[in-house]
N, C-alpha and C positions, 0 to 999 in steps of 0.2 A: 503492499499499499504507500502512496504515496504522503508526505508532509501533510496532515490537518491542517486544517480551514475553518477556523472559529469565528463565528458572530458575534459581536457583545453588543444588546440594547442599551448604549449611555443615554436615551435619551427616546422619548414618543411611547414610550413604554410605561401603562399605568395611567398617561394622560395625554391631550390634544396638544400636547406642546415640547418644545427644547428636542426634534429629532435628529439623533445623533446614532448612527449603527457602523460600528466597528469591525471590520476583516481582515483577520489576520490570517495570513496563510504563504504560500510558498515564495510570493511574490512582496512581502513583505506586509506593512498594516496599510488600510485604506479607510477612510472617512466617507461614508456617505452621508451628505446633508450634516450642517454646522448649529444648530439649531439653537436659538435662546428660548430658558425656558422664561411661561408668563402667566399671568393668572394669580392664583391662590398662592399664598407666600410660602409655604411647604417647596413648592417647586422654583421659587423665583429665587429662593436662599442657594438650591443648586450653581447657579452662576456664580458664585463667589467661591465653591469650592474649588480645589484641586482638582484639574482634571485626572480620570483616572488612570491616566499610563504619560508618557514622556510626550507631549506636543514633539518634540524633535524626532523622535520615535514614528511618525506617519510622514509614509513615502509622498500622498498626496490625497486630497479631499474633492470628492464627486458634489455638486450642489442639483439639488432636484428644481427648486424655485429660489427666488426670489426673498418671499415672505421671511420674517425675521425670526417668526419660530422655525426657519431653514436653513438660514446664513449667520442668522442676528449675532452669534458667537464666535464667527471666525475672529474676528480682532481679538480676542482675549487669547485664542490660539496661535495665534503668529504672533504675540506679545512674548506669549511663554515657550518659543522656542521651534515653533512650524514652520519649516521653510523651502517645504516643495509646493509642486502647481495647485492649484485652486482651478479646477474642470468644469465649464457648463455651457451652454447654449449661447448665442449671441443676445440674446433679448433678455436671457437671463442676467449674463454680466452688465449690459448698461441700467438694467432695473435694479440689481444688487449692489451698483456705484451707488446711486442715486438713495436707497436703504441704510447701508450701514452708515451713510457719510450725515444722513437725516438722525439716526437713533446715536449716533456720538453727542452730535448737537444735544442731543435733548440726553444723554446722561450728562453733559456737561451742565447743561443749565440746570436742570434737577439738583444736580450737587452744590449748585451756590445758591439758589433760592433755598435747600433745606439748610443751608449753613447759615444765611440770613433768617430764616424763621425760626430756627430753632427747633423742627418739630421732627429732626433724626435723631437717631440711637446715637449714631456715630459721629465724632468729635477728631479730625474735620472728616463730614460727609465726604467722600470720594463718589469720583463717576464708575462703573464697571468698567470701561472701556474711554478714551479721548479720540478725537479727531487724527492725530498721530496715527493711534494704532490702525484704524480705519485706513487710513492711506497705507500703512505698510502693508496691511491685508489687498485691499485692491493691487497693488504690484505684482502681486501671484496669480493673478486671474489668468486660465488658459483657454479660449473657446473650441468647440467641438460642435460642427456641425451634426442635424441631428440625420441621425440613420445612415449613419459613417462608423464603420468598427475601427476602433483605432487601438493601438499596442499602448499598455501602459506599463511600467516598470521594464528588467529583463528577461522577464521570467517566462513570455510568452500571455501571460494576463491580456484581457481585452473589453473594451468599454463601448455602448452604443446607448446613444441617448434616441429613443420615438418620444414625439407628441403625446403630450398628457392633456393638452386642452384646459387647465386650469387657470392659467393666468399666460401672460406672453411670455415666450420661454420656457416653460414650466416642460418639464420633462421626465418620463420614468428612465432607471437605469438598470442597463442588462448585465450583468459582470459575471466575465470566464475568469479561475483565476486557479490554479491550479485543475483539482477532478468537481469545484464548486462549477455549480450554473446556479446564481441569483439573479432574480429579478424584481428591484424593488417600486414601487410603482410612484412612489412624493405623493403631492397630492392629485387625484384626480379628477377631470373637470366633467361636467355634462353634457351628453353627447348637443346639446341645443343654444351652448354657447352663444349670446348673441352677437360677439367682437369674433372671438377666434375660430379657427376650422376646428373641425370635431376631431376627438383626442385618435390616435393610432390603433389601431388592435394589437395586443401584445402579443410579444415572438413564444414559442415553446422556452420552459425553464424549467427545469426540476423544482425548484424553492422559490417561492413569491413572499416578498414582503409588501402586504396591503395595509393602505389606510384605513382608518374606520371610522372618522370623522361624524359621520352621517349615518353608523352603521347600524340603528337601530329606528329608522323612521325614514319617508317618504317626502318629498317635495310634493307642497300641493301641487296638482294639477290645476293649471288658469284653463278656466272656462267662458269667461265672459272678457273684457277688455284687459289688457295689460294691465297692472298696477294701478289696479282700482281704488285697492286702500290707503295706497300716498294718494292717488288723485282726491280723493273726500279727505283724507285731514289735509290737505293743504288748502284746498276749498273752507273746511270748519275754520282753520284759524286765521286763513285772512279776512274773512267773516268778521272773525270778534278782535280783529285789529292785532293779532301777534303774529311772530315768526318763527320760521319750521328751523329747525333744527337737523339734520341729515352727519352722525357720526359715520363715516365711511373710509374703507384703507383708502390711501392714498396710489397704490398703485392696481390697477381693475377695476374696483369695486366705483371709486369715483368716477371714471370713465363711463362705466354701467350707468350710473347715478344721471350724469349729465344727457345721456345719450335719451333717457326713459323721460327726464325732464322737458327734452326737448320734443320728444313724440307725444308727449300729452298736451302740450302746447297747441303745435301743431292740430291735433282733435279737437283742441276748445276744452278739455277735460279740466285745466285749471289756469288759473288767471293769470294774466302777464304781469308779472314781479319781478324784482332785481333777485338774480342767484348769485351769490359770490361764493371763488371757492378760495377758503382760506385754507390754504395749503401749499408752500413752495412744492413741497416733494411730489404731489399730484400734480401739478403745474410742469415739473420737468418728466414727468410717468411720461404724460401726453404726448409731450415732445418726441419721447421714443417710439409711443404706440404710433403714432403718425409717419415716422421714419423711414424711409421705401429700403432700407435694409432688411427691415424685419416685414415685409409686406406680403409673404408668402405666409405669414402664419395665420391673417386676417384673412374675413371671407369674403370673396370674392364681390356679395352681394350687397358688400356695408356701404352704405349711407355715412357722410359726414359726422362725427363723431358729438359734436357739438354743432348747434344750431340753436342759439337762443340768443336775441337780439338785447336782453338786456342782462347778462354773462358781464361780470367781473371778478379781478383776481388782487386777491387781498395779499400781496406779497411781501410787506414791511411790517412791523410788529405795532407800528402805529395804525395801518390800515386795520389790524385785525381785532385790535384794542376801540375803532370805533363801531365795530360789528356789535359790540356790546350794550350799544344805546340805540338802537336803530328810529329813526323818526318816521319812516313806516314798515309796513310788513315786507317779511322777505324771506329768502331760503340761502340759508348756512349750509356750507357742503364743506365737512374739515373733518380732520382726522388726528384721533387713532378710530377705527373700525367699533372697537370693543371699548371707547372710550378710557384705553391703558395709560395714556401719555398724550402731549403732544397740545397743539391749538384749543381743541376742542373740548380740553378739561376747563379752561377760562369761562368757555361760550356756557356751558355746561352753569358753572358755578353761578353766573349772571340769567340766564332763560328760566332754569327749572324752579326758581323759587315763583315763578309768576306763569298763572295758572292761563293766560292768554296763548302761551307758547307752547309750541307742539316738539318731540323729539321721536325722531324715528328710524328704529334700529333698523339695518337694511344685511343682516347675515348672523352667522354663527357668533355667539357672545358666550365663551369658555371661562367657565366658573373659577370666582376669583374676581371676577375683572368690573368696574364700573357697569358695562354696557348688561352685564350678567343680571348685575345689580336690581337696574332698572326694569331687561324682562321678566326679573320676579316679582314687581311691584315693591320695590324700595320706599318707605317712606322718606328718608333720610339718606344723601351720598355726601361717602367723605370723601374731600380733596384739596391739596395745598393745606395741609394740616388743618380746617375745618368743616362742619357739617352742616348742608343746605339741606332745607326741605325741598321734596318733588313736589310741586302741585302743577307743573306742565305736564299735557297729556301725552302718554307715551303709546306709540304706537309701531307695529312690525309690518316689515313688508318681507315676505318672506320669498320674494321673486328671484330678487337680486342674488340669491347664492349659486357659485357659481362653484360649491362642491357635488358631485355625485354621492346620490343618495346609498339607503341599501340594493336597491334592484338596479342601480345604474355602475354599484359596483361588481357585483354580481355579470353582472352581464358582460364588464370587460373581463373578469375571469373565466366567462364561456367561450369569450372569443379566443381563449388561447387554443392554438394547433392539437394539444394536448394537454389534460388535468395536469398540475404538475402533481410529485410526492408530497410535498409539505407546504401549509402554507400560516406564515407568521403573521397576526392581526396586530396590528399597531397603532399610533395616534389616533385612538380614539379615549373618552372617558371610559371607564371600565364599563359602565351597563351598554353603552353601545360597543364595546370591542366584544364583548361577551355576546348578545343578542347578533352580532356580523357569524362571529364565531360558529353558531349554532347552527345559523344557513347555511354557511359555504359548507359544515360538516356535512350535511344533510343533504344537499346536490350533486357536491363534488365528489364526496368520497376518499378525500385528500387526508393524511394529518394536518391535524387543526392546533394551534396553541396561542395561545395570547400570551407573549412574554413579560415577566416583570420587569423593573427595573432594575437593570447593571446582569441582568441573565446572560449565561452564554449559553450556545449551542453549537455541535457541526454539524458544517451544511456543506463538507465533501461528500 
């Protein structure tokens, strides 16, 4: 027998965040995704713990896509000694640069605010990583085209990235090393993504590591006009003289929200009120989506992403602050989507206490986030060291989700040429992962496991 190949679940196990999968084999060490833990404090604290192995011993990192829970720990890994390439698609490289730089800025700013406000347990409060750490990480990026098999390392290991259809650049990772043949799903998109081409069918693989964010639920099937709940909420809010706040991820979600607003306005379903995009990162991400170099990922029938006559960009801090005291009803789209940080936190602080206003949640809200607290009906919300009352209306529009639901995840597995021998269900809250594992076990007949954090398994 050859040298064993061991897969260790360093993140994305027991939780829907912090994805990190370490592969040890004859070609050395390889890390698939390098995500930040978010949400509940028990998970966030792990970001500050020493990495389980020496980062300098890792040969390379492969990113499935640009979201922080898949790439956000990378600056720490590089600072602590990782010196290899970080492999990803062109779209992921362009967006990850934006995401990591914004994250570093927020880390530095939050540490400064905590020091001034005196609400941190640490003295002095420090950022998890800095802008300088991020620039060193970005310098390690190496682009791989979709559907090209490339050799990695000197042992004959190969890597192939396929379209995942989740966000621009998102990819599945097919890794062959030693006698192991492992397919990582990353985050899978829906076949009906309104902007991106459909995800590709997966290749055959002996072992599959699949996400389960929506493993225990189905997205509502739209039977009437698209985004009717959003349109009704906007009409109600404008009629009572309030403003609508839409927390939205800067990458992909903001683009989808703006496209939906433009469509609602064209149909006459919402009044023509000013729309403010208060996220420099979202504006930068929109420029990437419009770039000709990634056009091949977009739907051929895609209309203009933005067609709003009164669209405004809040680029400066001063422009952002001015939105907290509007003299007229308006719509504010600001990141982050789960209200974990960024400018949206300041807008929530000012808009939540007024029952004239509305907050619209547009996607998955992880446990422990402010978005989940609002979703669960919180009467107060803590931010910037203070509690504020929640009097504003809170509405959910589930049509924006670009995460595959349970049926769509199963469809992806069924599209494999042959059923895999073993399936590991990851990147889901415990109930979702277990529910999806039961469905896969009953339909595929494969060996199914929901790994624990830190668990090691052989995949050779």
